[in-house]
C-alpha positions in Angstrom: 16.0 13.6 15.6 12.3 12.5 15.3 10.1 12.5 12.1 8.2 15.6 11.9 4.9 13.5 11.2 3.7 10.9 14.1 2.0 7.6 13.2 -0.9 8.7 14.7 -1.2 11.8 12.5 -0.6 9.7 9.5 -3.3 7.4 10.2 -5.3 10.1 11.2 -5.0 11.8 7.7 -6.5 8.4 6.3 -8.6 8.4 8.5 -10.1 11.9 7.6 -10.0 11.0 4.2 -12.1 8.1 4.1 -14.8 10.2 6.3 -14.3 12.9 3.8 -14.4 11.0 0.4 -16.3 8.0 -0.8 -14.3 6.7 -3.4 -10.6 5.9 -3.7 -9.6 9.2 -6.4 -11.3 11.2 -3.7 -9.4 10.0 -0.9 -6.2 10.3 -2.4 -6.9 13.9 -3.5 -7.8 14.5 -0.4 -4.7 13.4 1.2 -2.4 15.4 -1.5 -4.1 18.7 -0.7 -3.9 18.5 2.9 -0.5 17.5 2.9 0.7 20.3 0.6 -0.5 22.5 3.1 2.1 21.3 5.6 5.7 21.7 6.2 8.5 20.0 4.0 9.4 18.1 6.7 5.9 16.7 7.2 5.7 15.9 3.5 8.7 13.9 3.7 7.9 12.2 6.9 4.8 10.8 5.3 6.7 9.3 2.9 9.0 7.8 5.3 6.3 6.1 7.3 4.8 5.2 3.8 8.1 3.1 3.5 8.4 1.6 6.7 5.1 0.2 6.6 5.5 -1.0 3.5 8.4 -3.2 4.9 6.6 -3.9 7.9 4.0 -5.5 5.7 6.3 -7.5 3.6 5.7 -11.0 4.7 4.7 -14.3 2.8 1.4 -15.0 4.3 0.2 -11.4 3.0 1.5 -12.1 -0.5 -0.7 -15.3 -0.5 -3.5 -12.8 0.2 -2.5 -10.6 -2.4 -2.2 -13.4 -4.9 -5.9 -14.9 -3.9 -7.3 -11.5 -4.4 -5.7 -9.9 -7.4 -4.3 -13.3 -9.3 -0.7 -12.0 -9.8 2.4 -13.1 -8.2 4.7 -10.2 -9.3 6.4 -8.6 -6.5 4.8 -5.1 -8.3 1.4 -6.4 -7.6 2.2 -7.2 -3.9 3.7 -3.9 -3.5 0.4 -2.3 -4.9 -1.8 -4.4 -2.8 0.1 -3.5 0.4 -0.4 0.4 -0.6 -3.7 -0.7 -0.8 -4.3 -1.9 2.5 -2.3 0.9 4.1 -4.4 3.4 2.4 -7.8 1.4 3.8 -6.7 2.8 7.6 -5.2 1.4 10.7 -7.9 -0.7 12.1 -8.4 -2.8 9.1 -4.3 -2.8 8.4 -4.0 -3.7 12.0 -6.4 -6.6 11.9 -5.2 -8.1 8.5 -1.6 -8.0 9.6 -2.8 -10.0 12.6 -4.1 -12.6 10.3 -4.4 -12.0 6.2 -7.4 -14.1 6.1 -9.2 -11.5 7.9 -9.4 -9.8 4.9 -12.3 -11.4 4.0 -14.3 -9.0 6.1 -13.2 -6.2 3.8 -13.5 -7.4 0.2 -16.4 -7.5 -1.9 -17.8 -10.7 -3.6 -15.6 -11.8 -6.8 -17.0 -11.1 -10.2 -16.6 -14.1 -11.9 -16.6 -12.1 -15.5 -14.0 -9.7 -14.6 -10.8 -9.6 -12.6 -10.2 -6.0 -11.6 -7.0 -4.1 -9.9 -9.8 -3.1 -7.2 -7.2 -4.5 -4.2 -4.2 -2.3 -5.8 -3.2 1.1 -4.8 -0.4 2.7 -6.8 -1.3 6.4 -6.4 -1.0 6.2 -2.7 3.0 5.8 -3.2 2.7 9.1 -4.8 0.8 11.2 -2.3 3.7 13.0 -0.6 5.6 13.4 -4.0 2.3 15.2 -5.5 2.2 17.1 -2.1 5.3 18.5 -2.8 4.4 18.9 -6.7 1.7 21.3 -5.6 3.8 23.0 -2.8 6.1 23.9 -5.2 4.0 24.6 -8.2 5.6 21.9 -10.3 3.4 20.3 -13.2 6.2 17.9 -15.1 6.2 14.6 -13.1 9.4 13.6 -14.2 11.1 16.7 -13.1 9.5 16.8 -10.0 9.9 13.1 -8.7 13.5 13.5 -9.5 13.6 17.0 -7.1 11.5 15.3 -4.5 14.0 12.4 -3.9 16.7 14.6 -3.8 15.0 16.5 -1.1 13.7 13.3 0.4 17.1 12.0 0.5 18.4 15.0 2.1 15.6 15.1 4.6 16.8 11.5 5.9 20.4 12.4 6.0 19.4 15.4 8.5 17.5 12.8 10.5 20.4 10.3 10.5 17.7 7.9 9.0 19.1 4.4 7.6 16.6 2.6 5.3 16.4 -1.0 6.5 16.8 -3.6 3.4 14.1 -5.8 2.4 14.2 -9.7 3.6 14.2 -12.6 1.4 11.3 -14.3 2.0 10.6 -17.9 1.6 7.4 -18.9 0.5 5.6 -21.8 2.3 2.7 -21.3 -0.7 2.9 -21.7 -4.5 0.0 -20.8 -6.8 0.2 -24.1 -8.2 -0.3 -26.2 -5.3 -3.8 -24.7 -4.0 -3.8 -26.8 -0.6 -0.8 -24.6 0.1 -2.6 -21.3 -0.3 -5.7 -22.4 1.3 -3.7 -23.4 4.3 -3.0 -20.1 4.8 -6.1 -18.1 4.3 -8.6 -20.6 3.8 -11.6 -18.3 3.7 -9.8 -15.9 1.2 -9.3 -19.2 -0.6 -12.9 -20.4 -0.6 -14.1 -17.2 -2.0 -11.7 -16.3 -4.5 -9.4 -18.7 -5.7 -10.4 -19.7 -9.2 -7.6 -21.8 -10.6 -4.3 -20.5 -12.0 -5.7 -20.8 -15.7 -8.5 -18.5 -15.2 -6.0 -15.8 -13.3 -3.2 -15.9 -16.0 -6.1 -16.1 -19.3 -4.2 -19.5 -20.3 
């Protein structure tokens, strides 16, 4: 069996959200509302596609770009960064996957006085969950998330869908060796690197 949603429709929904809404909250709400009117199979398929693209984008060069933009080497931060990247749409995602340094075309000038989480989007991970909640008129998130995961896993079982494990990445860069990051993302490094002390607040 195939997923109830194609990659083409997945990216189409995100493109529509960008056309309809100017800010991230509006786009996430648009996606949740749109998805909540679809079948359960499409909701779960959206979640599966997010998981698949998250796995496909799990590479050490992109992690370097994530650090240069957000100043955080934690895997959680890298997850939120990749969610942000996916939520920007197919064109930007594909361009950045070809070369992480291409992000320079899509990011704003850094604010020297304030490091924000502008390039993280944890909410995108919960679009399918929230759509499922609306469809079932469920308000308590903890209860909703548990039920969603059960139904999500059941759908994957029906498809005979097996999740792939994340690979172990061997980093060729280190935040303590600036040259190693500059080699991977020279343009991002030039614009965003401010030194480890400034990132960590030490």
